N, C-alpha and C positions, 0 to 999 in steps of 0.2 A: 175186925170190922163188925160193927154192931148190926143186928138183924134189920133194923129200920133202913140203914144206909144201903145194905145189900139188897133189900127189897126195892128200894128206890132205883138203884142202878139196874136191877133186873127189868123193871118196868120201863125205865127211860131208854135203855139200850137193847131191850129185847134179848137178854142173854140167859134167860132161864133155860135150863136143860141143855146148855152148850158146854163143850169141853174147854179146858183152860186156854188152849191155843186159839179157838174161835173167840173166846171172850177177849183175849189180848188183841186179836185182830180188830174186833168191833171197837174196843176202847181206843186203840191206836188210830183207827179211822176217825173216830169222833174227835180225838185230840188234834189230829191233822186238820180236820175241817174247822175246828175252833181256831187253830193257829192261822189258817188261811183267812178266816173272817177277821181276826185281829189285825193281820197284816193289811188287809183291804181297808179296814177302818183307820189304821195308822197312815196309810197312803192318802186317804181322803182328808184326814186331819192335816197332813203335811201340805197338801194342795191348798187347804183353807188358810193355813199359816202363810204360805207363799202369796196368796191373794191379799191377805191383810197387810203383809209387808209391802207389796206393790202399791196398795192404796195409801199406806203411810208415806212411801216415797213420793207419790204423786202430790199428796198434801204438803209434804216438805218442799217440793219444787214450787208449788203455789205460794207457800209462805215466803220463800226466798224472792219470788217474783213480786209479791205485794210489798215485801220489805224494801226492795229496790224502788218501787213506785213511791212509797212513803218517803224514802230518802230523797228522791228527785224532787218531790213536791215540797219537802222541807227546805231544800236548797233554794228552790224557786221562791218560796215565801220569804226566806232570809234575804234574797236579792231584792225582792220588792220592798222589804222593810228598810234595807240600806238605801235604796233609791228614794224612799219616802223621807228618810232622815236627811239625805243630801238635799232634797227639795226644800225641806223645812229650814235647813241651814241657809240655803241660797235665798229663801224668802226673807229671813231675818237680815241677811246682808243687804238685800234690796230695800227693806224697810229703813235700815240705818242710812243707806245712801240717799233715799228720798228725804228722810229727815234732815240729813246734812245738807242736801241740795236746797231744801226749804229754808234752813238757817242761813245758808250762804246767800240765797235770794233776798232774805230779810236784811241781811247785813249790807248787801250792795245797795239797797234802796235807800 
């Protein structure tokens, strides 16, 4: 280990003038603390991921709901369109009948 790293560790963990067993204990404690912090961060991230997944699921449910509404409105518009086409056809039939009736009236006169 180079002297700079050793000096940095001595300052960071206050291990100057300690025997090897004490140094190992200090470093193990620091490592355990770091592992606990890492685990806590991972647990927090896991919760955030769960929250995001729940939000995505809610959005997906809204999408399905809107998709159903759009489909229902589309069918309604198609029905109105068919009704309009039927009315236009019936109007043409009535126009032809009126025209035929007028021709028949002229013929009878």
